[in-house]
LOZA-457398 format. One line per field, with one value per residue: residue in one letter; residue number from 0; x, y negated, z of N, C-alpha, C in turn. Coordinates in steps of 0.2 Angstrom, whole numbers. Atoms other than C-alpha are relative to their C-alpha. Example, Ala and Ser with C-alpha at 12.3 -4.5 7.8 and 13.67 -1.06 7.14 Angstrom:
2
type <- (A / S)
seq <- (0 / 1)
n_c1 <- (4 / -4)
n_c2 <- (6 / 6)
n_c3 <- (0 / -1)
ca_c1 <- (62 / 68)
ca_c2 <- (22 / 5)
ca_c3 <- (39 / 36)
c_c1 <- (4 / -4)
c_c2 <- (-6 / -5)
c_c3 <- (0 / 3)
//
This chain:
107
type <- (M / V / V / L / A / F / V / G / L / T / P / A / F / S / W / V / P / E / V / P / L / L / G / V / S / V / L / I / P / L / V / G / Y / A / V / T / G / Y / R / A / G / R / R / S / G / R / V / A / S / G / V / I / A / S / A / V / A / G / V / V / S / G / F / A / G / G / L / S / F / V / L / F / D / K / P / L / L / N / I / P / V / G / M / A / L / G / C / I / A / G / A / V / W / G / A / L / G / A / I / V / S / L / R / P / R / Q / R)
seq <- (0 / 1 / 2 / 3 / 4 / 5 / 6 / 7 / 8 / 9 / 10 / 11 / 12 / 13 / 14 / 15 / 16 / 17 / 18 / 19 / 20 / 21 / 22 / 23 / 24 / 25 / 26 / 27 / 28 / 29 / 30 / 31 / 32 / 33 / 34 / 35 / 36 / 37 / 38 / 39 / 40 / 41 / 42 / 43 / 44 / 45 / 46 / 47 / 48 / 49 / 50 / 51 / 52 / 53 / 54 / 55 / 56 / 57 / 58 / 59 / 60 / 61 / 62 / 63 / 64 / 65 / 66 / 67 / 68 / 69 / 70 / 71 / 72 / 73 / 74 / 75 / 76 / 77 / 78 / 79 / 80 / 81 / 82 / 83 / 84 / 85 / 86 / 87 / 88 / 89 / 90 / 91 / 92 / 93 / 94 / 95 / 96 / 97 / 98 / 99 / 100 / 101 / 102 / 103 / 104 / 105 / 106)
n_c1 <- (-2 / 0 / 4 / 5 / -1 / 2 / 8 / -3 / -3 / 3 / 4 / 6 / 4 / 2 / 6 / -3 / -2 / -8 / -3 / -6 / -8 / -5 / -3 / -2 / -9 / -5 / -4 / -3 / -11 / -1 / -1 / -5 / -6 / -1 / -3 / -6 / -4 / -3 / -3 / -6 / -2 / -1 / -7 / -6 / 0 / -1 / 7 / -3 / 1 / 6 / 0 / -4 / 3 / 12 / -3 / 1 / 7 / 2 / 0 / 5 / 8 / 0 / -2 / 3 / 8 / -1 / -2 / 11 / 1 / -2 / 3 / 8 / 1 / 0 / -12 / -8 / -1 / 8 / -5 / -4 / 3 / 2 / -8 / -4 / 2 / 4 / -8 / 2 / 3 / -4 / -9 / 2 / 6 / -4 / -2 / 7 / -1 / -7 / 1 / 5 / -7 / -8 / 2 / -1 / 5 / 4 / -3)
n_c2 <- (-4 / -8 / 1 / 0 / -7 / -7 / -2 / -1 / -9 / -6 / -4 / 1 / 5 / 1 / -2 / 10 / 4 / 3 / 7 / 6 / -1 / 4 / 8 / 1 / -5 / 5 / 3 / 3 / 2 / 1 / 7 / -1 / 0 / 10 / 4 / -2 / 4 / 6 / -1 / -1 / 3 / 9 / 2 / 0 / 7 / -4 / -1 / -6 / -4 / 1 / -8 / -11 / -1 / -7 / -7 / -7 / -3 / -5 / -3 / -2 / -3 / -4 / -8 / 0 / -4 / -3 / -1 / -1 / -3 / -2 / -2 / -4 / -5 / 2 / -1 / 4 / 2 / 4 / 0 / 4 / 5 / 5 / 1 / 7 / 6 / 5 / 1 / 4 / 9 / 6 / 4 / 8 / 6 / 3 / 6 / 4 / 4 / 6 / 7 / 2 / 2 / 5 / 5 / 4 / 1 / 9 / 1)
n_c3 <- (4 / -3 / -3 / 6 / 5 / -5 / 1 / 7 / 4 / -2 / 3 / -1 / -1 / 7 / 2 / -3 / 5 / 5 / 2 / -4 / -2 / 4 / -2 / -5 / 1 / 8 / -3 / -9 / 0 / 1 / -4 / -7 / 0 / -2 / -4 / -1 / 6 / -2 / -7 / 0 / 4 / -1 / -2 / 1 / 4 / 7 / 0 / -6 / -5 / 2 / 4 / -7 / -5 / 1 / 1 / -3 / 0 / 8 / 1 / -8 / 0 / 5 / -3 / -7 / 5 / 6 / -8 / 0 / 7 / 2 / -7 / 1 / 7 / 7 / 0 / -2 / 5 / -4 / -3 / -1 / 5 / -4 / -4 / 7 / 4 / -4 / 1 / 7 / -3 / -4 / 3 / 1 / -4 / -6 / 1 / -2 / -6 / 1 / 3 / -5 / -11 / 4 / 5 / -6 / -3 / -2 / -13)
ca_c1 <- (-386 / -386 / -404 / -410 / -401 / -407 / -426 / -423 / -417 / -426 / -441 / -453 / -452 / -457 / -471 / -460 / -458 / -442 / -442 / -440 / -428 / -419 / -421 / -416 / -401 / -393 / -395 / -389 / -369 / -372 / -378 / -364 / -349 / -354 / -354 / -338 / -328 / -333 / -328 / -314 / -312 / -313 / -301 / -287 / -292 / -289 / -302 / -289 / -294 / -312 / -310 / -298 / -307 / -326 / -315 / -313 / -330 / -334 / -326 / -331 / -349 / -345 / -339 / -350 / -367 / -359 / -352 / -376 / -376 / -367 / -374 / -391 / -384 / -380 / -361 / -345 / -345 / -358 / -341 / -330 / -341 / -349 / -330 / -327 / -342 / -344 / -323 / -332 / -345 / -336 / -322 / -336 / -349 / -334 / -327 / -344 / -344 / -323 / -326 / -341 / -330 / -318 / -328 / -326 / -338 / -347 / -347)
ca_c2 <- (124 / 140 / 136 / 132 / 148 / 160 / 153 / 148 / 168 / 178 / 189 / 184 / 165 / 166 / 160 / 138 / 128 / 129 / 112 / 102 / 113 / 111 / 93 / 93 / 108 / 96 / 82 / 82 / 87 / 75 / 59 / 72 / 69 / 46 / 43 / 54 / 45 / 28 / 30 / 37 / 25 / 9 / 17 / 20 / 6 / 17 / 24 / 40 / 45 / 43 / 56 / 71 / 67 / 76 / 85 / 96 / 93 / 100 / 113 / 118 / 117 / 124 / 142 / 141 / 142 / 153 / 163 / 164 / 169 / 182 / 188 / 192 / 205 / 191 / 191 / 187 / 179 / 164 / 161 / 152 / 145 / 135 / 132 / 122 / 114 / 106 / 101 / 92 / 82 / 77 / 69 / 58 / 53 / 52 / 39 / 31 / 28 / 22 / 10 / 5 / 3 / -8 / -19 / -35 / -45 / -60 / -70)
ca_c3 <- (-122 / -117 / -113 / -129 / -139 / -124 / -129 / -147 / -150 / -137 / -145 / -130 / -129 / -151 / -146 / -144 / -160 / -171 / -176 / -160 / -154 / -167 / -165 / -148 / -150 / -163 / -155 / -136 / -142 / -157 / -145 / -131 / -143 / -146 / -131 / -127 / -143 / -136 / -118 / -123 / -137 / -126 / -115 / -124 / -136 / -150 / -160 / -161 / -146 / -151 / -163 / -151 / -140 / -147 / -158 / -146 / -138 / -153 / -153 / -133 / -136 / -155 / -146 / -133 / -148 / -159 / -140 / -138 / -155 / -154 / -136 / -146 / -161 / -174 / -181 / -176 / -190 / -177 / -168 / -177 / -190 / -173 / -167 / -187 / -188 / -173 / -172 / -189 / -180 / -166 / -175 / -185 / -172 / -159 / -173 / -173 / -155 / -155 / -165 / -157 / -141 / -151 / -162 / -153 / -139 / -141 / -122)
c_c1 <- (1 / -8 / -5 / 0 / -3 / -10 / -1 / -2 / 1 / -9 / -8 / -1 / 0 / -4 / 2 / -1 / 5 / 1 / 1 / 5 / 3 / 2 / 5 / 6 / 4 / 2 / 2 / 7 / 0 / 0 / 8 / 5 / 0 / 3 / 11 / 5 / -1 / 4 / 10 / 4 / 3 / 6 / 7 / -1 / 3 / -7 / 5 / -1 / -5 / -3 / 3 / -6 / -8 / 0 / -2 / -6 / -2 / 1 / 0 / -7 / -2 / 2 / -7 / -11 / 1 / 2 / -9 / -1 / 0 / -2 / -7 / 3 / 2 / 8 / 5 / 2 / -2 / 6 / 4 / 1 / -2 / 8 / 0 / -7 / -1 / 9 / -2 / -5 / 1 / 3 / -5 / -2 / 5 / 5 / -4 / 0 / 6 / -1 / -6 / 1 / 3 / -2 / -2 / -6 / -2 / -2 / -3)
c_c2 <- (7 / 1 / 0 / 5 / 3 / -1 / 0 / 10 / 5 / 3 / -5 / -7 / -5 / -5 / -13 / 1 / 2 / -4 / -3 / 4 / 1 / -5 / 3 / 4 / -3 / -5 / -2 / 2 / -7 / -9 / 2 / -6 / -9 / -2 / 6 / -4 / -6 / -3 / 0 / -6 / -7 / 3 / -1 / -5 / 1 / 5 / 8 / 5 / 5 / 10 / 8 / -1 / 5 / 4 / 4 / -1 / 5 / 7 / 6 / 2 / 3 / 8 / 0 / 2 / 3 / 4 / 3 / 2 / 6 / 7 / 3 / 1 / -3 / 0 / -4 / -6 / -10 / -4 / -6 / -6 / -6 / -5 / -8 / -7 / -6 / -2 / -5 / -7 / -3 / -2 / -3 / 0 / 0 / -7 / -7 / -4 / -3 / -4 / -4 / -2 / -4 / -8 / -6 / -6 / -9 / -2 / -8)
c_c3 <- (-3 / -1 / -4 / -3 / 3 / -3 / -8 / -6 / 3 / -2 / 5 / 2 / -9 / -2 / 0 / -9 / -2 / 0 / 6 / 2 / -1 / 3 / 4 / 1 / -5 / 3 / 8 / -3 / -5 / 5 / 6 / -4 / -4 / 6 / 4 / -4 / 4 / 5 / -1 / -8 / 5 / 8 / 0 / -5 / -5 / -5 / -3 / 3 / 2 / -2 / 3 / 2 / 1 / -1 / 3 / 8 / -6 / 0 / 5 / -4 / -7 / 2 / 2 / -5 / -3 / 5 / 0 / -6 / 1 / 8 / -2 / -6 / -6 / -2 / 0 / -3 / 5 / 3 / -3 / -5 / 3 / 2 / -7 / -2 / 9 / 5 / -4 / 2 / 4 / -2 / -1 / 7 / 5 / -2 / 1 / 8 / 4 / 0 / 1 / 5 / -2 / -3 / 7 / 1 / -7 / 7 / -3)
//
């Protein structure tokens, strides 16, 4: 993700289209949160475990994203905002992943 921030924020890479870059930088963490929730929910048998594990992953990735912005002379507020948004997105997508992992399988 730091590479995507570097490409998106460096003036030397201004020729890179912004929409695909933003799409990739949003989809990669969301898929990661869902997979984290799926694995945690499947392992523990509870949705809450998937929510917590994915929320923690969201906080960590939000911190890394916010710090990437700060390193390119953006406001320091990006760190707590990134952490909060990462936590929320991680909890929601982790819950979805955990719910999918716990639904009954047909044999």
